C-alpha positions in Angstrom: 32.6 135.6 195.2 29.7 136.7 192.9 28.0 140.2 193.1 26.4 140.6 196.5 24.2 143.1 198.3 25.2 145.2 201.3 22.9 147.0 203.7 24.4 150.0 205.6 22.7 152.1 208.3 25.3 154.5 209.7 28.5 156.2 208.6 28.5 154.4 205.3 25.1 155.7 204.2 24.4 158.0 201.3 24.1 161.4 202.8 26.8 160.9 205.4 29.9 163.0 204.5 32.7 160.7 205.4 35.6 159.2 203.4 34.4 155.6 203.8 30.9 156.5 202.7 32.3 158.2 199.6 34.6 155.2 198.9 31.6 152.8 199.1 29.6 155.1 196.7 32.5 155.1 194.3 33.0 151.3 194.4 29.4 150.0 194.6 26.1 150.7 192.9 23.5 152.4 195.2 20.2 150.6 194.8 18.2 152.9 197.1 16.7 153.1 200.5 16.0 149.9 202.4 15.1 148.9 205.9 15.6 146.0 208.3 13.9 144.9 211.5 15.9 145.7 214.6 17.1 148.5 216.8 19.8 151.2 216.4 21.9 152.5 219.2 24.4 155.4 219.5 27.7 153.7 220.3 29.8 156.9 219.9 29.8 159.1 216.8 28.5 156.0 215.0 25.6 153.6 215.5 25.3 149.9 216.2 22.5 147.7 214.8 20.9 144.9 216.8 18.6 142.7 214.7 15.2 141.5 215.9 12.0 142.9 217.4 9.2 144.8 215.8 11.1 148.1 215.1 12.7 149.1 211.8 16.1 150.5 211.0 16.5 152.7 207.9 19.5 152.4 205.6 20.8 152.1 202.1 21.3 149.0 199.9 24.3 148.6 197.6 25.2 146.1 194.9 28.9 145.2 195.3 30.8 144.7 192.0 34.0 143.4 193.7 32.4 141.7 196.7 35.6 140.2 198.1 37.7 143.3 197.9 34.9 145.6 199.2 34.1 143.3 202.1 37.8 143.1 203.0 38.2 146.9 203.4 34.8 147.1 205.2 35.9 144.4 207.7 39.0 146.6 208.3 36.8 149.7 208.8 34.4 147.9 211.1 37.4 146.1 212.9 35.9 142.7 212.7 37.2 139.3 211.6 40.1 137.1 212.6 42.7 139.9 212.2 41.2 141.8 215.2 41.4 140.8 218.8 38.3 139.9 220.8 36.0 141.3 221.9 35.0 142.9 218.6 32.1 145.4 218.3 30.7 144.0 215.0 30.1 140.8 213.2 29.3 140.7 209.5 26.4 138.5 208.5 23.8 138.1 205.8 20.3 139.2 206.8 16.9 139.7 205.2 16.4 143.4 204.2 13.2 145.0 202.9 14.1 146.7 199.6 11.8 148.7 197.3 11.1 145.5 195.3 10.6 143.2 198.4 12.9 141.2 200.7 16.5 140.5 199.7 19.5 138.9 201.4 22.3 141.4 202.1 25.5 141.6 204.1 25.4 143.9 207.1 27.3 144.6 210.3 25.7 143.6 213.5 26.7 145.2 216.8 27.6 142.4 219.2 28.5 144.2 222.4 26.1 145.0 225.2 23.7 147.9 224.5 23.2 148.5 228.3 23.6 152.2 228.8 23.6 153.1 225.1 21.0 155.6 223.8 18.5 153.9 221.5 18.0 155.9 218.3 14.2 156.4 218.1 12.9 155.9 214.6 15.9 153.9 213.6 17.4 156.5 211.2 20.9 157.5 212.1 21.0 160.4 209.5 17.8 161.9 211.0 19.5 162.4 214.4 23.0 163.1 213.2 
């Protein structure tokens, strides 16, 4: 698998002090801030992204140098893919992201459970609300 892009919007972002965020920053090249159309919800101590609509979600864009290996441990972290029982919370997909230089295609994790009863994160920036 060739170099690919990854868009993150929650506990993997630059500025979030967690072991997986630090690991991603060590293994991938941070390209800067980016945004994607959709909504962000507080699931627990982490957010869920639902694409679509007119709102924007703020995040970070990374270039993956070892795409296959990085996506494998990220799938484990997000508990998605064939190794995990249904129903899963997330699905990894490639989406169009607005980067500084224009739109790009990037992998991201989409929240696939019901958002009924979840708090919507106004402004779409997980780090701004903690």
